[in-house]
N, C-alpha and C positions, 0 to 999 in steps of 0.2 A: 531505476524506478522513479520516473519523473512524470510530471503533468505539464502539459502545454496548454495555457489559457491565454487568449489574445490580450487581455488586460489584467494586470495585477490587481488593479482596484476592484475588479469584479469578484475577487476572492473573498471580499468582506461583505458581499451581498447575500442575502438569503431570499429564496424564492418560495413563497408560501402557497402558490397555486399549483400544488403537486397533486396528481391524480390519486384517487382513493386507493387504488391497488396498482402500483407501478410494476413494470415488467422488465425482464432482461431477456436478451436473445443471444444465443451462442452460434457463431458462424461455423460453417462446414469445415473450415480449416482446423477447428478444434476437435473434429470428430473422425478424422482419418489420420493414421490407422485407428482401429477400435480402441487400442490401449491408450491412445492419447485422449480420447473422449472420457474414458474411465478416470484417467489421471486428472484431467481438468475438473471434472465434476467432484472428484474427491478433494481437490484443492479448494473449490468453492465451498463445499460443506465444511472443510477444515477451517477456512477463514471465518465463517459464521460461528463455528464452535469456539474459536479463540476469543472472539468478542463476547460471546455468551458467558464463557467462564470468567472473563474479567469483570463483566457487569455483576454476575452473581456473587463473586468473591468480595467485591466492594460493598455489597449490601450486608454481608455477614458482620455481626456485632463482635465476633470473636477473632476474625482474621486480621490480626495486627500486622502480620507480614505484608499483606496486600496494602494496608493503609501506609505502611512504610515505603513500599514501592511507589505508591502514588506521590508521596512526598519527594522521593528521590527524582522522579521523572518530571514532575510538574512544579516543583518548588512551592507547594501549597499544602496546607494542613487539611486533610479530608474532612475532619470533623468540624472545623471552624470556618473554613473558606467556602461558603455556600456557592459563590460564583463559579469557582473552579470545579467544585464537586458536581454541580448541576450540568456544567458544560461537558465534562468527561462522561458522566453517567448518561446524558442525553445522546451523545454520539454512540456510545457502546450499546445502549438500548436499541437504537435504530438499526445498528448493524447486527444485532444478536438474534437468538432463537425465540425471543418472546413474541407471542402471537398478536393479540389485539393492540391497537395503538393506546399508549398511556396518554390520553388526550389532554388531561389537565396539565401534565408536565411538558410533553413535547409540543403542545399547542403554543405554549409560551415561547418555545425555541423556534417556532415556525417550521417544524420538521414534519415530514410525512411518515408513512409506514416504514418498517424496517426491511432490510434485505431479506430476512427470513419470511416476511409476509408477501414478498414479491412472488409472482408466478413466472415461470419460463413461458415464453411465447414463441411460436414459429413464424410470427409476422415481424420482420425487422422494423418495418415502418411504424408499428405500434409500440415498439419497445423504448424504454427510457435509457437503459444501459445496454451496450452492444459489445460483446466480447469476441475478439479475434485471436487467432494463433497463426497469422500469416507472416509474422516477422517483419511487418511493415514493408514487404518486398515489392517494389514496383515492377519487377521483372517477371513476376508470376503470371500465368495465363489469367486473363480477366481480372488483373490487379485493380484494387480500389484506388491506389495512389497513382497519380500522374503528375507530371510537372504542370504547375498552374499556368493557365493562359495569361495573357498580359494582365498585370496585377489587378485583382478586383478591388473595390473601394476600401475593404477592410484590411488590405495588405499593408504592412508597414513599409513596403517598397513601392507602393502605388506612385506612379509618376516617373519611375525610373525606366531604364531601357526596355525595349521590346524583348519578348521571350528569347528570340534567336540570338540576342546579343548578351544574354545573361548566363551566369553559370550557377550550378547547384550549390546550395549552402553546405558547408562542411564545418562541424563544430570544432573549435580549437582544442588543443590538449587541456586536460584538467588543470585548473589553476590559471590558465591564460584567459585574458578578458575577451569577450566577444568583440571582434573588430568591427568598426563602423564601415558601411559600404563606401567604397572609393570609386571615383569615376572609372568606368571600364571594368569594374570588378564587383558589380552588384550581385547579391545572392538571389536565388530563385525560390519562390514558394512551392510547396507541394499541396495538392488538392485531393481530398478524399471524396471521390465521386459518389460513393454510396451514402455518405453521411453529411456531406456539405460542409466539411471542415477544412480550413486552410491553415497551414503551419509552415514553419521554417525548420528543416531538419527532421528526419525520421528517427525516432528514439532507438529502435532496435538496431539500426544500421550505422550509428555513429561510430566511426572507426576507432576513435580515441577513448570513447567512454560509452560503450553499448549498455543499454538498459536491460534489466531483467523483466520489467514490465513498464508500461507507460499509459497514461490516461490523457486523452484529448477531449476537451470540453467545448461544446458549441456555445456561443454567447447566449445570454437570456433573450428569449423571443416570446413576448407575452401572447402572441398569436398561436403559439404552440402549447402543448400540455406542460411544458417546462423545458429545462435544458436537456440536451442529448449528450451523454458521456460515452466515449468509445475507449475501451480498454484493449490493449494489445499485450498478450503474454508472449514474450520473446523466446526465440529458439534457445538462447543461452540459458534460459530458465527451464524450458520444457525438456531439454536434454539432460537435466539433473536427475538425481535419484530419489530425493525426498519430496513427496507431494504434501503430506500432512503428518501429524503425530502417529497416525496409524502405521506409517512406514518405519518409524524409529524402533519398533519392537524387534526388527531383524538386524539392528545395528548395535550389538552389544558393546562395541568399542567406541560408542559416542562419548563415553566418559573420558576418553583420552584426547578428544578434539581440543586443540589449543596447545599441544606440545607439553613441555615440562612445566608443571604447575605446583604450587605449594602443597604440602601434605593435607589430604582431606578435600582438596579442591579438584574436581574432576572434569569441569568443562566451563564454558563461558557463554553468556547470552548470545553473543554474535554467532556462535556455532549453529544456532537455530534460525538465523536470519535467512539462510538459503532455501528453506522450505518453500515450495510453491504456495502453500496456504498463507505463509507470511507475506509473500509478494502480492497475492490476490487481496488480502486484507489491506495492505498498503494502498493498492490501487482503488479499492472500494472507498477508502477515506478521501480520495481525491475527487470522486464524482460529485456532480453538482448538488446532490442532496446534503453533502457533508462539508465540502469546501475546505478541507485541511490542505496544507501545502508543505513543500520541502523547503524549510527555512535556510537561507544562505548563511554560512558562518565565516565567509571571507575567502579570498583567493579562488573564487569559482567553485568552492566546495560547499556542499549542503549537508545538513544534519541527518545523516543516515546511520552512522555508527553510534554505539552506546555512549562513548565518551563525549561525542558532540551533543547528543541528546540531553544528557544529564547536566551539561554546562548551560543549557538554556533556562531562562526565567520567564515567568508570565509577562506579557501575553504570548510570547513566542513559543514557549513550551506547550501551551494549550493549542497553538496553531499548527505545530509541526506533526506531520503524519506519523513519523516513526516512533514518537513518544507513545502513541496509542498502541502501536504494534508491539513494542517492547513490554508494555503493561499487560497486554493480552498473552504474550508468550510466557511471562512470569506467572500468570494465573494458571495456565495450562501445565507448566512445569511443576507448579505446586501440587497439582493433582497427582503427579508422579513422585512427589516427595522431595523435589529439588527446590532450593531457595538461594537467594543471593548470600554470599559469604557474610558472616557477621563482622569480619575484619574490614574496616573502612577502606584501607589501602587496596584491598583485594576487590571489593565490589565496585570501587571507582575505576579499577583497571580492567576494562573490557567486560565488566559485569560478571566477575568470576562466581561460579556456582558451587554449592556444596550439597551433599545428601547426608543426613544423619547416619552415621555408621560407615560412611565411605572411607576407604583406606584400610579397612580390616579384612578378614579372610573372605574368600569366595565372592569377591566383588562382581565378577562377570556374571555368575549365576543369579545373584540378587538383582543385578542391573537388568538382566533379561526379564526377570519377573516384574520389577517395578515398571519398566518401560512398556510392558505388554498390557498393563492395567489401564482401562479407560474409565474416566469418571462418568 
């Protein structure tokens, strides 16, 4: 789950000239077969609902667990740190189910309307966010990705060898540094002909570190309505079983995910990371309206897992995408009665979860009932 943006500095820019009602477009590769279209739309709805539950729980005066989760993930006190509180609430509000724009608050943040106020359009050219399920595969018929022509001006390899003398970029193994181009061994850019995006490496196809989803963002162009963000949901994710929390109701054994755990501890937050709704929410946070990033934590690794996320402090914790996703997952899990373990060594270790009464009789039947309930 990565985002590729030509300039890291651009991540800190906010673009306020966003259309009043932004749109998203779903490519035909997400609609065939019919079940894929159902799964993708369920995941999009699930992602919005995750953000919605997080926002609403944070507004509750009595939900002390959620305030504690905020503290764990962002290293900030929800009640006293107005800067952190407003930043997280602003992002979640824009991503969530709330209808009209909260103009007095979001206007300060320079944000536009939320995902839920977007409308789906059948016109790709008019859309702000474009969602594909083509696995970034340049071998598909009518593929959007082709090897770039001789480097365009924005390419970081402009001025290097002609196309015929270059080779395709291959990402090194996790933890290894990106090698600098050497004479006779320059890497070749890929070009998205449909969306006008140039990148090095195709996220879904990285042999050593394939993505579950990836977001490509076109640089700010004032002449346009705003940035264009392109999300690819990769095959490695689409071939999974869980689209959203709706699907968990049929998985009575979800409480055993994670292997042998302490008494009363039945799962961990990372077990829910593989849901397509979680991946879609992650990618939504990357689009140019929100500009959250995957913060590097060293040795080529980024803060995706729970332990890496809770190790971050502001401003990095507020910038890292996955911190928002984990907060949203914890809010939705709370709807089902689950919470982080009260034992510090347990919640710090992969975000171990407990349910009141878990570990006593008839766990499977109660779990089925708990997990089938929707808030």
